[in-house]
C-alpha positions in Angstrom: 10.4 51.0 27.0 7.8 52.1 29.5 8.3 52.7 33.2 6.4 52.4 36.4 7.3 54.5 39.5 7.5 53.9 43.2 8.3 56.4 45.9 10.1 55.3 49.1 12.3 56.3 52.1 13.6 52.8 53.0 14.2 53.5 56.6 15.2 50.7 56.5 14.6 48.6 53.4 12.7 45.6 54.7 10.7 42.5 53.6 7.7 44.7 52.9 9.6 46.9 50.5 10.9 43.8 48.7 7.3 42.6 48.4 6.3 46.0 47.0 9.0 45.7 44.3 8.1 42.1 43.5 4.3 43.0 43.2 5.1 45.9 41.0 7.1 43.6 38.7 4.1 41.2 38.5 1.7 44.0 37.7 4.0 45.5 35.1 6.2 42.8 33.6 8.9 44.1 31.2 8.6 47.7 32.4 11.5 49.6 34.1 10.9 50.4 37.8 11.9 54.0 38.7 12.3 54.7 42.3 12.2 58.3 43.8 14.2 57.9 47.0 14.2 60.2 50.0 17.7 60.6 51.5 19.1 61.6 54.9 16.2 63.4 56.6 12.7 62.0 56.1 9.1 63.1 55.8 8.3 62.5 59.4 11.3 64.4 60.7 13.4 61.3 61.2 17.0 60.6 60.4 17.6 57.7 58.0 19.3 54.7 59.6 20.6 53.8 56.1 22.7 56.2 54.2 21.5 57.4 50.8 24.3 55.5 49.1 23.4 52.2 50.9 19.7 52.7 50.2 20.5 53.0 46.6 22.6 49.9 46.5 19.9 47.9 48.3 17.2 49.1 45.9 19.2 48.0 42.9 20.0 44.6 44.5 16.3 43.9 45.1 15.0 44.8 41.7 14.7 48.5 41.1 16.1 49.6 37.7 16.6 53.3 38.2 17.0 55.3 41.4 16.7 59.1 41.5 16.9 61.5 44.4 14.0 63.2 46.2 15.6 66.5 47.2 15.9 67.3 50.9 14.0 70.6 50.6 10.9 68.7 49.6 11.5 65.3 51.2 11.7 66.8 54.7 8.3 68.4 54.4 4.6 67.4 54.9 3.0 64.7 52.8 1.5 67.0 50.2 4.8 68.8 49.4 6.7 65.5 49.6 4.3 63.8 47.2 4.1 66.8 44.8 7.8 66.9 44.3 8.1 63.1 43.9 5.3 62.9 41.4 6.8 65.8 39.4 10.1 63.9 39.2 8.3 60.8 37.9 6.5 63.0 35.4 9.8 64.4 34.1 11.0 60.9 33.7 8.1 59.7 31.6 6.6 57.3 34.1 3.1 56.3 33.3 2.0 54.5 36.5 2.8 54.6 40.2 2.4 51.7 42.6 2.0 52.5 46.3 0.9 50.6 49.4 -2.5 51.3 50.9 -4.3 50.2 54.0 -7.8 50.3 52.3 -6.5 49.3 48.8 -9.5 51.2 47.5 -8.2 53.4 44.7 -11.6 54.7 43.8 -12.2 56.1 47.3 -8.7 57.6 47.4 -9.3 59.3 44.0 -12.7 60.6 45.2 -11.1 62.1 48.3 -8.3 63.6 46.2 -10.8 65.4 44.0 -12.8 66.7 46.9 -9.7 68.2 48.4 -9.3 70.5 45.5 -12.5 72.3 46.6 -11.8 75.7 48.4 -14.8 75.3 50.7 -13.5 71.9 51.9 -10.0 73.3 52.5 -11.4 76.1 54.6 -13.3 73.6 56.7 -10.1 71.5 57.2 -8.2 74.7 58.3 -11.0 75.5 60.8 -10.9 72.0 62.2 -7.1 72.1 62.5 -7.3 75.4 64.3 -9.7 73.8 66.8 -6.9 71.4 67.8 -8.0 68.3 65.8 -5.2 66.4 64.1 -4.9 66.2 60.3 -6.4 62.7 59.6 -9.4 63.4 61.8 -9.9 66.9 60.3 -10.0 65.3 56.8 -12.5 62.7 57.9 -14.8 65.2 59.6 -14.7 67.6 56.6 -15.6 64.7 54.2 -18.2 63.3 56.6 -16.7 59.8 56.2 -15.2 57.2 58.6 -12.0 58.3 60.3 -10.4 54.9 59.8 -10.1 55.5 56.1 -7.2 57.8 56.7 -4.2 55.7 57.8 -0.7 56.9 56.9 -0.3 55.2 53.5 -3.8 56.0 52.4 -3.1 59.7 53.3 0.1 59.5 51.3 -1.7 57.9 48.4 -4.3 60.7 48.4 -1.4 63.2 48.2 0.1 61.3 45.2 -3.2 61.4 43.4 -3.7 65.1 44.2 -0.3 65.8 42.8 -1.1 63.9 39.6 -4.3 66.0 39.1 -2.6 69.3 40.1 0.3 68.8 37.6 -1.9 67.4 34.9 0.2 64.3 34.5 -0.6 61.1 32.6 0.3 58.9 35.5 -2.1 56.1 36.7 -2.2 55.4 40.4 -2.2 51.8 41.4 -2.5 50.6 45.0 -1.5 47.3 46.6 -2.8 46.1 49.9 -0.5 46.9 52.8 0.0 43.8 54.9 0.6 45.6 58.2 -0.3 48.7 60.1 2.2 51.6 60.4 1.1 52.1 64.0 1.4 48.4 65.1 4.7 48.0 67.0 3.9 44.5 68.3 3.4 42.5 65.1 5.7 39.5 64.6 4.8 38.5 61.1 7.3 38.2 58.2 6.4 41.7 57.0 6.2 44.4 59.7 6.3 48.2 59.4 9.5 50.2 59.3 8.3 51.9 62.6 8.0 48.5 64.2 11.6 47.6 63.1 13.0 50.9 64.3 11.2 50.5 67.7 12.7 47.0 68.0 16.2 48.4 67.2 15.7 51.0 69.9 14.9 48.2 72.4 18.0 46.1 71.2 15.7 43.4 69.8 16.7 41.0 67.0 15.2 42.2 63.6 16.8 39.6 61.4 13.4 38.0 60.5 12.1 41.3 59.2 14.9 42.7 57.0 17.2 41.0 54.4 20.7 40.2 55.6 22.2 42.8 53.3 20.1 45.5 55.0 21.0 44.3 58.4 24.7 44.8 57.8 24.3 48.4 56.7 21.9 49.8 59.4 23.4 52.4 61.6 22.3 53.0 65.2 21.6 56.7 64.7 18.6 59.0 65.2 17.7 62.7 65.4 18.4 62.4 69.2 22.1 62.2 68.3 21.9 65.7 66.9 20.1 67.0 70.0 23.0 69.1 71.3 23.4 70.8 67.9 19.6 71.5 67.9 19.8 72.8 71.4 22.7 75.1 70.6 20.9 76.5 67.5 17.7 77.2 69.4 19.5 78.9 72.3 21.7 81.1 70.1 19.5 82.0 67.2 17.2 85.0 67.9 15.3 84.7 64.6 13.9 81.1 64.8 10.7 82.3 63.1 12.6 82.7 59.8 12.8 78.9 59.4 10.2 76.8 57.7 7.4 75.4 59.8 8.3 77.7 62.8 4.9 79.4 62.9 2.5 81.2 65.2 5.0 82.2 67.9 6.1 78.7 68.8 9.7 79.9 68.7 9.1 81.4 72.2 7.9 78.0 73.5 11.0 76.3 71.9 13.3 78.7 73.7 11.5 78.3 77.0 11.5 74.5 77.0 14.9 73.8 75.5 16.8 75.1 78.5 16.1 72.2 80.8 15.4 69.5 78.3 17.8 66.6 78.6 16.9 64.7 75.4 15.1 65.2 72.1 12.2 63.1 73.2 11.7 65.0 76.4 11.9 68.3 74.5 9.4 67.3 71.9 6.9 66.0 74.5 7.1 69.2 76.4 6.0 71.1 73.3 3.6 68.6 71.7 -0.1 69.5 71.4 -3.0 68.3 69.3 -2.0 70.9 66.7 1.8 70.4 67.0 2.2 66.6 66.6 5.4 64.7 67.4 6.2 64.4 63.6 5.4 68.1 62.9 7.8 69.2 65.7 10.5 66.8 64.5 10.3 68.3 61.0 10.4 71.8 62.5 13.6 70.9 64.4 15.2 69.5 61.3 14.4 72.7 59.4 15.9 74.8 62.2 19.0 72.6 62.3 19.6 72.8 58.5 18.6 76.5 58.4 15.8 75.9 55.8 14.1 79.3 55.2 10.4 79.9 55.5 10.1 81.1 51.9 11.8 78.0 50.4 8.7 76.8 48.7 8.3 80.1 46.9 12.0 80.3 45.9 12.8 76.7 45.1 11.7 74.2 42.4 12.9 71.0 41.0 15.8 72.3 39.0 17.5 69.0 38.1 17.1 65.3 38.8 20.0 63.6 40.4 20.6 60.0 39.3 21.6 57.9 42.2 22.0 54.6 40.5 20.8 52.2 37.7 21.2 48.7 36.3 21.3 47.8 32.6 17.6 48.2 32.1 17.6 51.5 33.9 20.5 52.8 31.8 18.7 51.8 28.7 15.6 53.5 29.8 17.5 56.7 30.5 19.3 56.5 27.2 16.0 56.3 25.3 14.5 59.1 27.4 17.3 61.7 27.1 16.2 63.2 23.8 12.8 64.1 25.3 14.0 65.3 28.7 13.1 68.8 29.7 15.3 68.9 32.8 19.0 68.4 33.6 20.2 65.1 35.0 23.4 66.7 36.2 23.3 68.5 39.6 23.5 72.3 39.3 25.6 73.8 42.2 24.1 77.3 42.3 20.6 76.2 43.2 18.6 76.0 46.4 18.1 72.3 45.7 21.9 71.6 45.6 22.8 74.0 48.5 20.5 72.4 51.1 21.1 68.8 49.9 24.8 69.5 50.7 24.0 71.0 54.0 21.8 68.1 54.9 24.6 65.7 54.0 27.1 67.7 56.1 24.9 67.5 59.1 24.1 63.8 58.6 27.9 63.1 58.3 28.2 64.3 62.0 26.5 61.1 63.2 27.1 58.6 60.3 30.1 56.3 60.0 29.8 56.3 56.2 31.8 58.6 54.0 28.8 60.8 53.3 30.6 63.9 51.9 32.8 61.9 49.5 29.8 60.1 48.1 27.6 63.3 47.9 30.2 65.4 46.2 31.2 62.7 43.6 27.8 62.9 42.0 28.6 59.5 40.5 25.6 57.1 40.0 26.0 53.6 41.3 25.9 51.0 38.4 24.6 47.5 39.4 25.2 44.8 36.8 
């Protein structure tokens, strides 16, 4: 049996994600769908409004065959690191194709850009442009001398997936499907809207029942990183070595300590620090790393040391059974690893604001079986 991979955060799982799964099934009939799922804290520095357990259950209900974990230490970082870890996991699991949403749906252009980004001269130019205060998508476009509008969020992530495939020399074919909405559009009222749009509507106490399945609606929690603001504030006020944490660079710890004193909310705090170089998402990620205590050297110290199975159905179980003889990595969590340590800390912090029994689920290490 062959498998096709998808990589998602499901914050929350909505109609667009179901469309993604259904289109993947149409493209690859008979193949197992393997999902690499991000958990409690996400790539843009957000808190998941669905627990990892509930996201797994929903994924299985709506057609995924095997769900595995994207570890916190990689899933809470920038797109390239997020993508590299997820692609490596799919590679370990023998996946031969990956399907992702794309604004342009132009796989040849995305592959071309991914190849160019391997060039040292190009990377130096991007660094210089970033240092001048230009944001990442614009820096990419200027360095490549192509239109800026090529680089929307899902295209950028797709490029990162392709780069990771090349870098790790994996036999995984990238396939894109046309994204039907814009990540930045917070006003769209169509059947499929972005997760950002949905979260914005939730914040404004608007009805989202037209945009997510009923099963999702019942499991969503009204939580955000703002609910952890006092913990973040305490950590910044009392820790005199903030620069030891991942993404706390270039003396920004002094600005954090200066602005946190009078800040009354997370949003107010982030906006007081935000610049062209330090975007809202970048600062949010930084605050998550400070909160969890993720050290600056984590990317040198840590690797994917095991793959945690979150859930499967009969097809997924069969795929795993056939794969086990050729696996070069453990499918059982290994306690004395950075991967395990920080996943547990992330779950402990998430449990402070979630009504779900996070710790019991996390420590059980028991995959969900969906018949």
